[in-house]
C-alpha positions as CSV (number, residue, x, y, z in Angstrom):
1,M,25.9,-31.7,8.4
2,A,25.5,-31.1,4.9
3,S,22.0,-31.3,3.4
4,A,20.8,-34.2,2.2
5,G,20.5,-33.5,-1.4
6,F,23.2,-30.9,-2.0
7,S,26.2,-32.6,-0.7
8,A,27.3,-34.0,-4.2
9,Y,26.0,-30.6,-5.8
10,E,28.9,-29.4,-3.5
11,M,31.6,-32.1,-4.6
12,A,31.4,-31.6,-7.8
13,K,31.3,-27.7,-7.7
14,N,33.6,-27.4,-4.9
15,P,35.5,-30.9,-4.8
16,S,37.8,-31.0,-0.9
17,W,37.6,-33.8,0.9
18,L,35.6,-31.9,3.7
19,N,32.9,-31.7,0.9
20,L,33.4,-35.5,0.3
21,G,33.6,-36.4,3.9
22,L,30.2,-34.8,4.0
23,L,28.5,-36.4,1.5
24,V,29.9,-39.8,3.1
25,W,27.8,-38.9,6.6
26,D,25.1,-38.0,4.5
27,V,24.6,-41.3,2.9
28,A,25.8,-43.0,6.5
29,A,23.1,-41.4,7.8
30,I,20.4,-42.5,5.4
31,C,21.4,-45.6,5.8
32,I,22.7,-46.5,9.0
33,P,19.5,-44.8,11.1
34,I,21.1,-44.8,14.5
35,L,24.5,-42.7,13.1
36,P,23.9,-39.4,15.6
37,G,22.3,-36.2,12.9
38,S,20.4,-39.4,11.5
39,Y,16.8,-38.5,11.1
40,A,15.5,-41.5,10.0
41,L,14.9,-43.1,13.5
42,K,12.9,-40.0,14.3
43,A,11.1,-40.1,11.2
44,T,10.4,-44.0,11.7
45,K,9.3,-43.2,15.6
46,V,6.6,-40.5,13.6
47,I,5.5,-43.0,11.5
48,S,4.5,-45.3,14.1
49,N,3.3,-42.9,16.6
50,A,0.5,-41.8,13.4
51,I,-0.3,-45.2,12.5
52,E,-0.8,-46.7,16.9
53,G,-2.7,-43.3,17.8
54,G,0.8,-41.1,19.3
55,S,1.4,-40.6,22.8
56,T,1.8,-37.2,24.3
57,L,5.1,-37.0,22.6
58,G,4.1,-37.7,18.6
59,K,0.4,-37.3,18.8
60,G,-1.1,-37.0,15.5
61,F,-4.5,-34.9,15.0
62,N,-7.4,-34.9,12.3
63,S,-6.2,-31.4,11.2
64,F,-4.4,-28.0,11.9
65,K,-6.4,-26.3,14.2
66,D,-6.3,-29.5,16.4
67,A,-2.9,-29.4,16.6
68,K,-2.3,-26.3,17.1
69,K,-4.7,-26.2,20.1
70,F,-3.3,-29.3,21.9
71,L,0.5,-27.7,21.2
72,G,-0.8,-24.1,22.4
73,P,0.9,-20.8,21.0
74,A,3.8,-21.2,19.3
75,G,5.4,-18.5,20.8
76,E,6.1,-14.7,21.0
77,G,7.3,-14.1,17.1
78,N,7.2,-17.6,16.4
79,E,4.7,-19.8,14.3
80,W,4.1,-23.8,13.8
81,H,6.0,-25.4,10.8
82,H,5.4,-28.9,9.3
83,I,8.7,-30.1,9.1
84,V,6.9,-32.5,6.0
85,E,4.5,-30.1,4.4
86,Q,1.5,-29.8,4.6
87,S,0.5,-30.3,0.6
88,Q,2.2,-33.5,0.8
89,I,-0.9,-35.0,2.1
90,K,-2.1,-34.7,-0.5
91,K,0.5,-34.9,-3.5
92,S,2.8,-38.2,-1.9
93,G,-0.4,-39.3,0.2
94,F,0.0,-39.1,3.4
95,G,-2.1,-39.1,6.3
96,T,-3.7,-36.3,8.2
97,Q,-2.3,-37.0,11.3
98,L,1.2,-38.5,10.0
99,I,1.6,-34.7,8.6
100,Q,-0.7,-32.6,11.8
101,N,1.7,-34.9,14.2
102,T,3.8,-32.9,17.2
103,D,7.1,-35.0,16.0
104,N,6.4,-33.2,12.8
105,L,5.5,-29.3,13.9
106,I,8.5,-27.3,15.3
107,S,8.1,-24.0,16.8
108,I,10.8,-21.2,14.6
109,D,10.4,-17.4,14.2
110,K,8.1,-15.9,11.4
111,A,10.9,-14.6,9.3
112,T,12.3,-18.1,8.4
113,H,9.0,-19.7,8.4
114,A,8.5,-17.4,5.0
115,K,12.6,-17.8,3.8
116,I,11.6,-21.7,4.1
117,S,8.1,-21.4,2.9
118,G,9.4,-19.3,0.3
119,Y,12.1,-21.6,-1.4
120,Y,10.2,-24.9,-1.4
121,N,7.7,-22.7,-3.8
122,S,10.5,-21.9,-5.3
123,I,12.8,-23.7,-8.0
124,D,15.8,-24.8,-7.6
125,P,18.7,-25.9,-10.0
126,R,20.4,-28.3,-8.2
127,L,17.2,-30.0,-8.3
128,S,15.3,-29.9,-10.6
129,D,15.3,-27.2,-14.1
130,S,11.5,-26.9,-14.0
131,M,10.0,-28.4,-11.1
132,R,9.3,-26.4,-7.6
133,V,10.8,-27.8,-4.4
134,R,7.6,-29.0,-2.9
135,N,6.8,-30.9,-5.9
136,W,10.1,-31.6,-6.8
137,L,9.6,-33.8,-3.1
138,A,5.8,-35.0,-3.9
139,G,6.6,-39.1,-4.0
140,Q,9.3,-39.0,-2.0
141,S,8.8,-41.1,0.9
142,F,8.3,-39.8,4.4
143,E,11.3,-40.4,6.3
144,T,13.0,-38.9,2.6
145,Q,11.2,-35.7,3.4
146,Y,11.3,-35.1,7.0
147,Q,15.2,-35.3,6.6
148,F,14.7,-33.1,3.7
149,G,13.1,-31.0,6.1
150,M,15.7,-31.1,8.8
151,D,18.6,-30.6,7.2
152,F,17.3,-27.2,5.6
153,L,16.2,-26.4,9.0
154,S,19.6,-26.5,10.4
155,R,20.6,-24.6,7.2
156,Y,19.1,-21.7,9.6
157,G,20.3,-22.9,12.9
158,V,16.9,-24.8,13.9
159,K,17.6,-27.8,15.6
160,K,15.0,-29.9,17.2
């Protein structure tokens, strides 16, 4: 599946029926949360669980340390990765239990984690000429940021 925010760019750069189809699918997956591959439904579940105190699945915590204590080690050579970044607690005003949530954390290998963190700290001209990716995301809805994070993870073959 194409990444949200990149399909339109790819379509303009390399027009094709495939890219048009991926763009239509991306838009539909955002608008119709029941489509396969849509993360809107998943993000909504994360939010509801965090607001309601969560269950074992979707459990929210007051700190990353508490979340890691609950989840245990990420696995050999892996680290815990936030799908919606921790910095968005302050930048976007998201609650701590929404970000430090078992549904917002995924175990990924350290090299991939470093690449993703590097990208979020970079300036991507497809998004903005002057803003770092994490700042460009700031203020967007949790659902949008979650979708962006999952789409970016899928570029590295990471599935949740």
